[in-house]
N, C-alpha and C positions, 0 to 999 in steps of 0.2 A: 493352461493350469498348471498350480505347483504341485510337484512330486515331492513329497517327502523318503527322502534315503537313509537309509539304515546307518548307525555312525561307525558302524565296522566292515562300511565296504572298503574294498583292496585298494580304490583312488585315496586311502586316506595315508596310506601306508608309505606311498611315492608323491603324495604330494610335499613333502620336503625337501629331495633333492632336485624337484621339477621348480619348485615356487620360493623354494626357503622359508617353510612355513613349519612348523613340526607338528604333527598328527594331533599331538594332547591339548595342540590352541585350537579345534577346529570344536566348535559346540554343537553345530546341527551340518546340513548339509541337503538342498535341494535343486529340484532338478526345475528350470521354465521354460517350454516349449527345448528350443535348442542353446539352452544356457546352462550350465554348472553353475552354481551356488555354495559357497562356502562362508558359515559365520563366525567369525576368528575372534575370538579375546585371550588377550596374554594373563596371566596369572598376577598379583597383584605383587610387586615388589619394591622396594626401599628404593627411592631415584633422589641425585643429587641435584639438588637446586642450581640450577645453568648463571644464577644472579648472584645468589649469597654465599654458592657452597655448602649449605646444610643438606641435610637428610631428611626425607616425608616419606609417609607413606600415606599423606592426608588424600583423600581423594574430594576431586571440586565438583566435575560431573563428567556425561561420557558425549562422545560426537562418534555417529556412523558413520564411517567412508564406504565408498565404493571404487574397490583396485581392481583394475584390468589385470589380470594374471596371463593372458594371451589365450590362445587355444589348441586344440587339437584336430584333428580332419572332423569336419560336422559338429564339432562342440567349443563353444565361446566359456573359459573359462573366468570366473569373476570371484571376489570376496567381498562380504560386509563386514569390514572389520571396525567391532563396537571400542572407539580407541577413549582412552582415558584421560582427564587434564588431572594432574596433582595442584596441589596448590602447599607453597609453602608459607607456615606459620610465622619462620622469622623474619621476612621482609612481606611477606602476602601477593607475590606474584604466582602467576597459575603459569605451566608448563605444562607440554603435551608428553606422554609417555616416548621411550624409544624403543623402538621396534625394526627388525633386518628384512621387511619387505619390503619397505616404501617408505619415499620423500616427503619431507613436509611441503606442503601444496600439492601436492603432487597423486596424481591420480592413477599413472602407471606403475607395478609394480617393477620392481628391480629386474628380477627375470626378463619383462616384457622389453624394458628396454635395453638390455646385455642381448636379448634375439633381435633387437632393431638391429643394435651393430651388428652383429653378426651376419645377417645377410646384405647388408650393407656391402661386404666383403666378397659376397656374390655377385656373378653378371644378371641384377633383377631391376626393373623400373619399379620407383617409388610405387605405384598403384598398387604391386605384387606385392610388395613386404609390406606395406596399410593393410592389405585384407586379409594376408597370413599373421598379422600380429593383431591383428582388431583395431584398429586405430587409423585417422586418416591423414592423408598424404602430405597435406601440411605437417603435420607432426615430425612422419619420418624427415621431410624436410630441415625443418627444424633441429631434430637432433645430428640429422649429416651436417649440416653448419656447423656445430661444434666440435666436429671432428679438424683437428687441427695436422698439419702434417709441414712441417719444417722443410728446408733443403738440407741435402746431405753433408754432412761435414767433410767430407772427401769425396775424389774423383777415384774411378775403378782403373785397373792396367791394361781395361780394354774398353773402348769407350765407344759407342752404337749409337748413330744419331740418326732421325729422321724425321720429315715431317708427316700430317696426317690432317683429312678435313674434319677440322672440329666446330668449326662454325659458333664459338663461345665467344663470350665478348668482344663483340663485334669484328673479331677475325677472320679471317676463312679459313688460313691454316695456323694448327699449333704445331707443336717441337716435340719429339719423346726424346730423353735419355734414355739409354739402357747400360745393362754390364752383359753383353753376350756371354760371357763366359761362367759367368755365375748364373745367369737366368734372371733377373730380377732387373723393374722399371728402377732406375735413378730419379728421373724427376721428370716432369713436363710443365714446358715453357709456354707463355700465354699465345705469343707471335711467333710467326717466321720472318722475324728485321734483323738487319744486319749488326746494328745499333745494339738492338736490345738483346742478341746473342753475345757480342762482343761486352757488353756491361755485364752478362749472368757470368759469364767466364773470367772476365778479368775480379769478378767479385773473391776469388780464390787468391790464395796468396800462390808466387811462383812454386812453390815447393811442393804444394798438392797438383799444379800443372805438373809438376814435372814427373809425379809420381802415371799420368797417362802415358802409355809404351805405344798400344795401339787405337786407330779410331779408322773404327767400322762404318760407310757413309754411301750414298748412290753415287751417280756422277753427275753432284751438283757442284756447280763454280762457287756460290754463295758458301757452302757449306765448309768448301776444300778453302777460301779466302779467310776463314774465320778462325779455320783449325790450325792452320800455318801460321797464322800471325800470331794464337796466341799458344801454341801447341808445337814449336817448331822442332821438338826434340823428337816427338811421336811420329811412329810410320804409319802413313795414311793407305786404308786400304779397300780398295774399290767392293760394291758386294757383288759378289759372281751373278749372282740370279740378274741384277740390273743391266750388266756388262753383256752376257750370255741373251737374255732381253733383245739389246739394241740387234744385235744380229737377225733373228728370232722376227723383231717387227722390220726389219729390211727386208727378207724373205716374203712378209708376206704385202709388205709395199711392192713388189714384181711380182705376185702373183696377182695383185687388183690391176696393175698394169694391165699385163694381159690378159686378165679377162676382159678388161673394155674395149682392149686392141680384136681379139681372137672373140669375135661376135658369136661366130658358129658351135666354139667350144666353150661359152662362157660357163655356164649350167655345168657342165664337167670340173673346170676349175672350181667353181664356186664350191661346188658338192664334197669333194674330196679335196679341199686343205686343209683339214687335220690331218691329211697321210706327212702332207711336205713337215708337219710340225713333230709327228711323229718318231719319235729312234727308229731308225733301221731296222735295230736285233728286233724287234719286236712287232715289225708289221707282217701279215699273215698275208699268205701267198695270193689270194683276190687283191690284198692292196698294195704288193708288188706289183701285180699288173697294172695298177691302176696309175700308181707314181710312170711306170717306165711310158704309158700312155699320155702321161702331161710331159713328161721330159719328149715325147717323138712331135707334139703339137706346138712345144716353146722351149727354143734352145735358151733363153736367156732366163727359162724357170731352171734349165738344167744346171746352169752355170752358178743360179744363186743359191739352191740345194746342193751341189758342191764345196760351195765356200762354208755353208754352214757347217758340212759335216768336216771338211780342215778346220774350221775353228775348234769346234769341240773336242778334236785328239789335241789339245792344250791342256786337258785334266791327266793325261797320261805322260807329261810332261814333267820329268824330278831336278830340280834344282834351277836356281836363277838364271844364269847363262842359259839354259836349254830353254828354258821358258818364255826369254826375253826375244829370242832367237826364230824361237816360231812364231810370236808376235811380228816381229821384222817379213818374217818369210812370206807371213798369211797376207800382211799388208799390200806386199806386195803382188801377190792373188789376187788380191781386191783391186788394185790399178789395171792389172792386164786386164781383169775380166771386162770393163769399162762399163758396168753396171751406175747407171748415175745413181739409183738408191743407196749402195754401198761408198756413195764418192766421200761422205763426209766422215768417215772413215778413217781417213787415210789423215784427217786434222784432229779430229776426236780423240782417235787412239794413241795418237804419236805425243798429244800434251796428257794425257792422261797414264803415259807408259809403264813410267815406275807403278803406279796406286794400282792400274792392274796389274800389272805383273807380281804383286802383293798378292791381290787377290789369288792366284792362283800359286802361291809360295806357300803362303800361312793356314792355316788350318778356322781365320774367326770370317765367320758371314755377319747378313744379318739376320739371320733367317728367325731368331726370336723378335726379333724388334716389328717383322713382317706378321710376326702370330700376335702381339701387341692391337697390333692397327688392326687387326681382323676383329678383335675381340672388343674394341673400342667401337667400330662400326655396328656390331652386333648390338651394344649398350645404346649406343645413338637411334639404330632403327626403333628397341623395342621400348624406347624412351620417349619417341617422337621427338628428338633433339633434344640438347640440354643447352641451354645458353648462358648458365651462370657459371662461369672458369673456376670459382674457387670451389664448388662441388664438382664440377666435372672431373677437374684433379684431382681431389680426395677419392672418387669414385676409380679413376685407373689406378690409383696408386695401391689402395685397396684388393683390387681386383689382381696385382700382382703378389701380393702376402698368401707367402706358402701356408700351409694348415702346420700347426705347431709352432711357428715361429713368430715375432713381432716383427715388423717393420722399424727398421730407423727412424726416430723422429715424428710418429704418430703419436697422439698427444688427446685424450678424452678426459672430461671433469671427472677427477678423481670422486665427486660425490655422486657420481651416477653410474659407478660402478661396483658391483658386489665386492664385500671383500672374504 
């Protein structure tokens, strides 16, 4: 049923800032079910003919256009726009009148299009955006494809690089580049390939690459090879989290071995595995008793736990010499312990000695990069996967856009933006 609404209703007053339509242009308004409809007609004004440049006020005919203005919770807003067509007496051509709220051949209002672009900056899937704007999913995808984000012109002083499982464009892994210092995403690369990475960074001039002084990464031999080749002047910094995680994994491997070996105590070792990972200063009295029980039944777990705590003391060391000395001393302790699970540290930590020292000497880490990877996982999960790499990259880069600022290189068609 059509429910007529009085013209002096408060909705007329705030429709202009919401939908860019002045209240005096609304001839009538009514409600049908869950839809609020405005009848819009603009005043007769003198128009310039786009064909010959002469002015005219001669009206040829009218055309009623239905405009999607978006929605508010529980209510869909649309407009019935009675659009005039003017006729030029000079050249006899016809043309539509100008308006500030909808484009030619479009059914979406300018504010609805702007709302689609705004929601694309949020961690929402296409279906949620489509429902919020009362449009189809295909429409949202089409407008997302219109956004173009170019490659950054310059590289930051601190460059973070990491891989994440994207499964887009037929590739299992994609690469993310960030600025851990200023906290924003630099770029997203389509695949984790040595040649592709070299081509990408080689596309920057030598002067641009020399601006990068620090590179933060995990202990990836592939990334180190690329960075040492193209950024020979930069200091490579291992991410502290990844270094400490390797030690935790070694302790966990010892626990699993002892759990299989000591069948009588396997249930106890399995149920209390978190105690071995917890900081000793945060253990309760009951947890300390359980920890002593673990050490009583397994001497190897005692050695592994001691090695872990000794390694953590590297955070308290100040200066390059003290950090290097502590790392060398810890590697000797690893050799003395004769634990097979720690044996690979004698080669890996020696190979990455300089980068690990930088990890505890310099204040940079890949914490922001890992946070971005987590947001990407959430976006993938709620979207049930994003296979098109171009749109996937656009969504990731838009997610890093800070409120009140503009992302470098973001370009939308000017004809779709509200002036």
